[in-house]
DSSP file (Angstrom, degrees, kcal/mol; ACC not computed):
  #  RESIDUE AA STRUCTURE BP1 BP2  ACC     N-H-->O    O-->H-N    N-H-->O    O-->H-N    TCO  KAPPA ALPHA  PHI   PSI    X-CA   Y-CA   Z-CA
    1    1 A M     >        0   0    0      0, 0.0     4,-1.3     0, 0.0     3,-0.4   0.000 360.0 360.0 360.0 -27.7  106.8  -90.4 -154.0
    2    2 A T  H  >  +     0   0    0      1,-0.2     4,-2.3     2,-0.2     5,-0.2   0.759 360.0  66.6 -67.1 -22.6  110.1  -89.6 -152.4
    3    3 A D  H  > S+     0   0    0      2,-0.2     4,-2.3     1,-0.2    -1,-0.2   0.921  98.5  50.1 -62.3 -43.5  111.8  -91.4 -155.1
    4    4 A A  H  > S+     0   0    0     -3,-0.4     4,-2.3     1,-0.2    -1,-0.2   0.892 112.4  47.7 -60.2 -42.2  110.7  -88.8 -157.7
    5    5 A W  H  X S+     0   0    0     -4,-1.3     4,-2.2     1,-0.2    -1,-0.2   0.886 112.3  48.5 -70.0 -36.9  112.0  -86.0 -155.5
    6    6 A E  H  X S+     0   0    0     -4,-2.3     4,-2.2     2,-0.2    -2,-0.2   0.866 112.0  50.2 -68.0 -35.1  115.3  -87.8 -154.8
    7    7 A E  H  X S+     0   0    0     -4,-2.3     4,-2.7     2,-0.2    -2,-0.2   0.907 111.0  48.1 -65.5 -44.1  115.7  -88.4 -158.5
    8    8 A R  H  X S+     0   0    0     -4,-2.3     4,-2.2     2,-0.2    -2,-0.2   0.893 111.2  51.5 -65.3 -40.7  115.0  -84.8 -159.3
    9    9 A K  H  X S+     0   0    0     -4,-2.2     4,-2.1     2,-0.2    -2,-0.2   0.918 111.3  46.4 -58.5 -48.5  117.4  -83.7 -156.7
   10   10 A K  H  X S+     0   0    0     -4,-2.2     4,-3.0     1,-0.2     5,-0.2   0.893 111.2  52.8 -65.9 -40.4  120.2  -85.9 -158.1
   11   11 A A  H  X S+     0   0    0     -4,-2.7     4,-2.4     2,-0.2    -2,-0.2   0.931 110.3  47.4 -63.3 -42.6  119.4  -84.8 -161.7
   12   12 A L  H  X S+     0   0    0     -4,-2.2     4,-2.2     2,-0.2    -1,-0.2   0.877 112.7  49.9 -64.4 -41.2  119.8  -81.1 -160.6
   13   13 A E  H  X S+     0   0    0     -4,-2.1     4,-2.4     2,-0.2    -2,-0.2   0.912 111.6  47.5 -64.5 -46.2  123.0  -81.9 -158.8
   14   14 A N  H  X S+     0   0    0     -4,-3.0     4,-2.7     1,-0.2    -2,-0.2   0.880 110.8  51.4 -63.8 -38.5  124.4  -83.7 -161.8
   15   15 A Q  H  X S+     0   0    0     -4,-2.4     4,-2.3    -5,-0.2    -2,-0.2   0.920 109.5  51.4 -65.4 -42.6  123.4  -80.8 -164.0
   16   16 A Y  H  X S+     0   0    0     -4,-2.2     4,-2.5     2,-0.2    -2,-0.2   0.947 113.3  43.0 -55.4 -52.7  125.2  -78.4 -161.6
   17   17 A F  H  X S+     0   0    0     -4,-2.4     4,-2.7     1,-0.2     5,-0.3   0.890 112.0  55.3 -71.0 -33.7  128.5  -80.3 -161.6
   18   18 A Y  H  X S+     0   0    0     -4,-2.7     4,-2.4    -5,-0.2    -1,-0.2   0.957 110.2  45.9 -58.8 -46.7  128.3  -80.9 -165.4
   19   19 A K  H  X S+     0   0    0     -4,-2.3     4,-2.0     1,-0.2    -2,-0.2   0.910 112.8  50.0 -59.7 -43.7  128.0  -77.2 -165.9
   20   20 A Q  H  X S+     0   0    0     -4,-2.5     4,-2.0     1,-0.2    -1,-0.2   0.932 113.3  45.4 -59.3 -47.7  130.9  -76.5 -163.5
   21   21 A E  H  X S+     0   0    0     -4,-2.7     4,-2.5     1,-0.2    -1,-0.2   0.863 110.7  53.3 -65.9 -38.4  133.2  -79.0 -165.2
   22   22 A K  H  X S+     0   0    0     -4,-2.4     4,-1.8    -5,-0.3    -1,-0.2   0.888 109.2  48.9 -64.2 -38.6  132.3  -77.8 -168.6
   23   23 A E  H  X S+     0   0    0     -4,-2.0     4,-2.0     2,-0.2    -2,-0.2   0.889 111.9  49.6 -65.7 -43.5  133.2  -74.2 -167.6
   24   24 A K  H  X S+     0   0    0     -4,-2.0     4,-2.5     1,-0.2    -2,-0.2   0.911 110.0  51.0 -65.6 -41.9  136.6  -75.4 -166.2
   25   25 A I  H  X S+     0   0    0     -4,-2.5     4,-2.3     1,-0.2    -1,-0.2   0.885 109.7  48.9 -64.3 -38.9  137.3  -77.3 -169.3
   26   26 A E  H  X S+     0   0    0     -4,-1.8     4,-2.1     2,-0.2    -1,-0.2   0.875 111.0  50.9 -67.1 -36.4  136.6  -74.2 -171.5
   27   27 A K  H  X S+     0   0    0     -4,-2.0     4,-2.7     2,-0.2    -2,-0.2   0.910 111.6  48.1 -66.8 -42.1  138.9  -72.1 -169.3
   28   28 A M  H  X S+     0   0    0     -4,-2.5     4,-2.7     2,-0.2    -2,-0.2   0.915 110.9  49.9 -63.0 -43.0  141.6  -74.7 -169.6
   29   29 A K  H  X S+     0   0    0     -4,-2.3     4,-2.5     2,-0.2    -1,-0.2   0.893 112.1  48.6 -65.1 -38.5  141.2  -74.9 -173.4
   30   30 A H  H  X S+     0   0    0     -4,-2.1     4,-2.7     2,-0.2    -2,-0.2   0.943 112.2  48.3 -66.5 -46.4  141.4  -71.0 -173.6
   31   31 A A  H  X S+     0   0    0     -4,-2.7     4,-2.4     1,-0.2    -2,-0.2   0.918 112.7  48.0 -61.0 -43.5  144.5  -70.9 -171.4
   32   32 A A  H  X S+     0   0    0     -4,-2.7     4,-2.4     1,-0.2    -1,-0.2   0.936 112.0  49.7 -64.9 -44.4  146.2  -73.6 -173.4
   33   33 A R  H  X S+     0   0    0     -4,-2.5     4,-2.6     2,-0.2    -2,-0.2   0.936 112.0  48.0 -56.5 -47.6  145.3  -71.8 -176.7
   34   34 A E  H  X S+     0   0    0     -4,-2.7     4,-2.7     1,-0.2    -1,-0.2   0.917 112.5  49.4 -65.4 -39.2  146.7  -68.4 -175.4
   35   35 A E  H  X S+     0   0    0     -4,-2.4     4,-2.7     2,-0.2    -1,-0.2   0.892 111.4  49.3 -62.1 -41.0  150.0  -70.2 -174.2
   36   36 A L  H  X S+     0   0    0     -4,-2.4     4,-2.5     2,-0.2     5,-0.2   0.940 112.8  46.5 -66.1 -46.5  150.4  -71.9 -177.6
   37   37 A I  H  X S+     0   0    0     -4,-2.6     4,-2.4     2,-0.2    -2,-0.2   0.902 113.1  49.0 -63.1 -42.1  149.9  -68.6 -179.4
   38   38 A R  H  X S+     0   0    0     -4,-2.7     4,-1.5     1,-0.2    -1,-0.2   0.914 113.8  46.9 -60.5 -44.8  152.3  -66.8 -177.1
   39   39 A E  H  < S+     0   0    0     -4,-2.7    -2,-0.2     1,-0.2    -1,-0.2   0.898 114.9  46.1 -66.5 -38.9  154.9  -69.5 -177.5
   40   40 A F  H  < S+     0   0    0     -4,-2.5    -1,-0.2     1,-0.2    -2,-0.2   0.890 114.6  46.4 -70.6 -41.1  154.5  -69.6 -181.3
   41   41 A C  H >< S+     0   0    0     -4,-2.4     3,-1.9    -5,-0.2    -1,-0.2   0.657  82.5 110.7 -82.2 -16.4  154.6  -65.9 -181.8
   42   42 A Q  T 3< S-     0   0    0     -4,-1.5     3,-0.1     1,-0.3    -4,-0.0  -0.448  96.6  -1.8 -65.0 130.5  157.6  -65.2 -179.6
   43   43 A N  T 3  S+     0   0    0      1,-0.2     9,-1.9    -2,-0.2     2,-0.3   0.780 110.9 118.3  56.8  35.5  160.5  -64.1 -181.7
   44   44 A R  B <  S-A   51   0A   0     -3,-1.9    -1,-0.2     7,-0.3     7,-0.2  -0.926  74.1 -98.2-125.7 156.3  158.5  -64.6 -184.9
   45   45 A C     >  -     0   0    0      5,-2.8     4,-1.3    -2,-0.3    -3,-0.0  -0.514  22.8-147.4 -70.5 129.2  157.4  -62.1 -187.6
   46   46 A P  T  4 S+     0   0    0      0, 0.0    -1,-0.1     0, 0.0    -5,-0.0   0.683  95.9  49.4 -72.0 -16.0  153.9  -61.0 -187.0
   47   47 A K  T  4 S+     0   0    0      3,-0.1    -2,-0.0     1,-0.0    -3,-0.0   0.925 132.0   4.8 -86.8 -51.0  153.4  -60.8 -190.8
   48   48 A C  T  4 S-     0   0    0      2,-0.1    -1,-0.0     0, 0.0     0, 0.0   0.579  89.8-122.5-115.7 -12.0  154.7  -64.1 -192.1
   49   49 A G     <  +     0   0    0     -4,-1.3     2,-0.1     1,-0.3     3,-0.1   0.413  60.8 138.0  90.3  -4.0  155.5  -66.1 -189.0
   50   50 A K        -     0   0    0      1,-0.1    -5,-2.8    -6,-0.1    -1,-0.3  -0.383  65.9 -89.4 -75.5 155.7  159.2  -66.9 -189.8
   51   51 A A  B     -A   44   0A   0     -7,-0.2    -7,-0.3    -2,-0.1     2,-0.2  -0.438  44.6-131.2 -64.0 129.3  161.7  -66.7 -187.0
   52   52 A I        -     0   0    0     -9,-1.9    13,-0.2    -2,-0.2    -1,-0.1  -0.540  14.3-140.8 -86.2 151.9  163.2  -63.1 -186.8
   53   53 A E  E     -B   64   0B   0     11,-3.3    11,-2.7    -2,-0.2     2,-0.2  -0.907  18.2-115.8-114.1 137.1  166.9  -62.6 -186.6
   54   54 A P  E     +B   63   0B   0      0, 0.0     2,-0.3     0, 0.0     9,-0.2  -0.495  37.8 178.7 -73.3 144.9  168.6  -60.0 -184.5
   55   55 A L  E     -B   62   0B   0      7,-2.8     7,-3.7    -2,-0.2     2,-0.5  -0.963  20.4-143.0-143.6 152.0  170.4  -57.2 -186.3
   56   56 A E  E     -B   61   0B   0     -2,-0.3     2,-0.5     5,-0.2     7,-0.0  -0.985  14.2-175.1-124.7 125.4  172.4  -54.2 -185.3
   57   57 A F  E >  S-B   60   0B   0      3,-2.5     3,-1.7    -2,-0.5    -2,-0.0  -0.953  74.8 -24.2-119.2 112.3  172.2  -51.0 -187.3
   58   58 A R  T 3  S-     0   0    0     -2,-0.5    -1,-0.1     1,-0.3    26,-0.0   0.877 127.5 -50.0  56.6  39.3  174.5  -48.1 -186.2
   59   59 A G  T 3  S+     0   0    0      1,-0.2    -1,-0.3     0, 0.0    -3,-0.0   0.492 115.3 117.1  79.5   4.9  174.6  -49.5 -182.6
   60   60 A V  E <   -B   57   0B   0     -3,-1.7    -3,-2.5    21,-0.0     2,-0.3  -0.924  65.7-127.8-108.5 125.1  170.9  -49.9 -182.4
   61   61 A P  E     +B   56   0B   0      0, 0.0    13,-0.4     0, 0.0     2,-0.3  -0.514  37.2 167.7 -72.5 131.6  169.5  -53.4 -182.0
   62   62 A L  E     -B   55   0B   0     -7,-3.7    -7,-2.8    -2,-0.3     2,-0.4  -0.788  30.3-128.9-129.6 172.1  166.8  -54.3 -184.5
   63   63 A D  E     -BC  54  72B   0      9,-1.7     9,-3.4    -2,-0.3     2,-0.4  -0.994  21.5-166.3-127.1 138.4  165.0  -57.5 -185.6
   64   64 A K  E     -BC  53  71B   0    -11,-2.7   -11,-3.3    -2,-0.4     7,-0.2  -0.962  15.5-137.1-127.8 139.3  164.8  -58.5 -189.3
   65   65 A C     >  -     0   0    0      5,-2.5     4,-1.3    -2,-0.4   -13,-0.2  -0.857   4.9-158.1 -94.6 125.8  162.6  -61.1 -190.8
   66   66 A P  T  4 S+     0   0    0      0, 0.0    -1,-0.1     0, 0.0   -14,-0.1   0.733  88.3  55.7 -72.1 -21.1  164.4  -63.2 -193.4
   67   67 A G  T  4 S+     0   0    0    -16,-0.2   -15,-0.0     1,-0.1   -16,-0.0   0.956 127.0   8.1 -76.7 -57.3  161.0  -64.2 -195.0
   68   68 A C  T  4 S-     0   0    0      2,-0.1    -1,-0.1   -18,-0.1    -4,-0.0   0.517  96.2-118.2-109.4  -5.5  159.4  -60.9 -195.9
   69   69 A G     <  +     0   0    0     -4,-1.3     2,-0.0     1,-0.2     0, 0.0   0.567  55.8 158.6  83.0   6.0  162.2  -58.5 -195.1
   70   70 A G        -     0   0    0     -6,-0.1    -5,-2.5     1,-0.1     2,-0.5  -0.349  32.6-144.6 -65.4 145.1  160.4  -56.6 -192.4
   71   71 A I  E     -C   64   0B   0     -7,-0.2     2,-0.5    -9,-0.0    -7,-0.2  -0.950  10.7-158.1-115.4 130.9  162.3  -54.7 -189.8
   72   72 A W  E     -C   63   0B   0     -9,-3.4    -9,-1.7    -2,-0.5     2,-0.3  -0.921   6.2-161.0-115.3 126.0  161.0  -54.6 -186.2
   73   73 A L        -     0   0    0     -2,-0.5   -11,-0.1   -11,-0.2    -2,-0.0  -0.732  14.5-126.5-105.4 151.7  162.0  -51.8 -183.9
   74   74 A G    >>  -     0   0    0    -13,-0.4     3,-0.6    -2,-0.3     4,-0.6  -0.231  45.4 -84.4 -84.0-178.8  161.8  -51.8 -180.1
   75   75 A P  T 34 S+     0   0    0      0, 0.0     4,-0.2     0, 0.0     3,-0.1   0.830 127.1  26.1 -63.4 -31.6  160.0  -49.0 -178.2
   76   76 A N  T 3> S+     0   0    0      2,-0.1     4,-2.3     1,-0.1     5,-0.2   0.371  95.5  95.4-106.4   2.0  162.9  -46.6 -178.2
   77   77 A D  H <> S+     0   0    0     -3,-0.6     4,-2.4     1,-0.2     5,-0.2   0.884  82.2  50.4 -70.0 -38.6  164.8  -47.8 -181.2
   78   78 A L  H  X S+     0   0    0     -4,-0.6     4,-2.4     2,-0.2    -1,-0.2   0.916 111.9  49.7 -64.6 -41.0  163.3  -45.3 -183.7
   79   79 A Q  H  > S+     0   0    0      2,-0.2     4,-1.9    -4,-0.2    -2,-0.2   0.920 110.4  49.7 -60.5 -43.0  164.1  -42.4 -181.4
   80   80 A M  H  X S+     0   0    0     -4,-2.3     4,-1.1     1,-0.2    -2,-0.2   0.890 112.3  47.9 -63.7 -38.1  167.7  -43.7 -181.0
   81   81 A L  H  X S+     0   0    0     -4,-2.4     4,-1.2     1,-0.2    -1,-0.2   0.885 110.0  51.4 -69.8 -36.2  168.1  -44.0 -184.7
   82   82 A A  H  X S+     0   0    0     -4,-2.4     4,-0.7     1,-0.2    -2,-0.2   0.848 109.8  51.8 -69.8 -30.0  166.7  -40.5 -185.3
   83   83 A E  H  < S+     0   0    0     -4,-1.9    -1,-0.2    -5,-0.2    -2,-0.2   0.773 103.3  60.5 -73.6 -25.4  169.1  -39.0 -182.8
   84   84 A K  H  < S-     0   0    0     -4,-1.1    -2,-0.2    -3,-0.2    -3,-0.1   0.996 133.2 -31.9 -69.7 -66.1  172.2  -40.7 -184.3
   85   85 A D  H  X  +     0   0    0     -4,-1.2     4,-1.5     1,-0.1     5,-0.5  -0.549  66.1 173.1-158.5  76.2  172.3  -39.2 -187.9
   86   86 A H  H  X>S+     0   0    0     -4,-0.7     4,-1.3     1,-0.2     5,-0.8   0.846  71.2  60.3 -68.2 -32.4  168.8  -38.5 -189.0
   87   87 A R  H  >5S+     0   0    0      3,-0.2     4,-0.5     2,-0.1    -1,-0.2   0.874 110.5  38.5 -64.0 -38.6  169.6  -36.7 -192.3
   88   88 A T  H  >5S+     0   0    0     -3,-0.4     4,-1.7     3,-0.1    -2,-0.2   0.974 126.9  27.7 -85.2 -52.7  171.5  -39.5 -193.9
   89   89 A W  H  X5S+     0   0    0     -4,-1.5     4,-2.6     2,-0.2     5,-0.3   0.893 121.4  51.9 -79.0 -34.2  169.6  -42.7 -192.9
   90   90 A F  H  X>S+     0   0    0     -4,-1.3     4,-2.7    -5,-0.5     5,-0.6   0.952 115.1  41.4 -67.2 -46.9  166.1  -41.1 -192.5
   91   91 A D  I  XXS+     0   0    0     -5,-0.8     4,-1.5    -4,-0.5     5,-1.4   0.912 116.3  51.1 -64.6 -39.7  166.2  -39.4 -196.0
   92   92 A K  I  <5S+     0   0    0     -4,-1.7     4,-0.3    -5,-0.2    -2,-0.2   0.923 117.0  38.1 -63.9 -45.4  167.7  -42.6 -197.5
   93   93 A W  I  <5S+     0   0    0     -4,-2.6     4,-0.2    -5,-0.1    -2,-0.2   0.886 130.8  22.0 -72.4 -42.8  165.1  -44.9 -196.1
   94   94 A F  I  <5S+     0   0    0     -4,-2.7     4,-0.5    -5,-0.3    -3,-0.2   0.793 123.4  42.8-106.6 -28.8  161.9  -42.8 -196.4
   95   95 A K  I  <<S+     0   0    0     -4,-1.5     4,-0.4    -5,-0.6     3,-0.4   0.859 112.3  50.1 -87.2 -34.0  162.4  -40.1 -199.0
   96   96 A E  S > <S+     0   0    0     -5,-1.4     3,-0.8    -4,-0.3    -1,-0.2   0.759 101.5  63.7 -73.4 -25.2  164.1  -42.1 -201.7
   97   97 A E  T 3  S+     0   0    0      1,-0.2    -1,-0.2    -4,-0.2    -2,-0.2   0.824  98.2  56.2 -68.8 -29.5  161.5  -44.9 -201.6
   98   98 A G  T 3         0   0    0     -4,-0.5    -1,-0.2    -3,-0.4    -2,-0.2   0.643 360.0 360.0 -78.6 -13.3  158.8  -42.5 -202.8
   99   99 A K    <         0   0    0     -3,-0.8    -1,-0.2    -4,-0.4    -2,-0.1   0.454 360.0 360.0 -75.3 360.0  160.8  -41.5 -205.9
């Protein structure tokens, strides 16, 4: 009778370690996937995925995508551009497009 109890005990122990290892493997897969996404997306256009190129417009650093033509601004770049000469560039970019 002790054999059945020992077998049950070993089975539960194996099940516990299997579950622990499975969780660790899933965490490692998730971390690897996140790192791959971060590595691929760095300095790439979020729209088309092509490598973005640095550009300077009126002394303000911008990023431009050669694939789709998108312009990417940093956190303070729009404010810096607006302070420079808002009537000429702002009107040209945003008001003439609607015509």
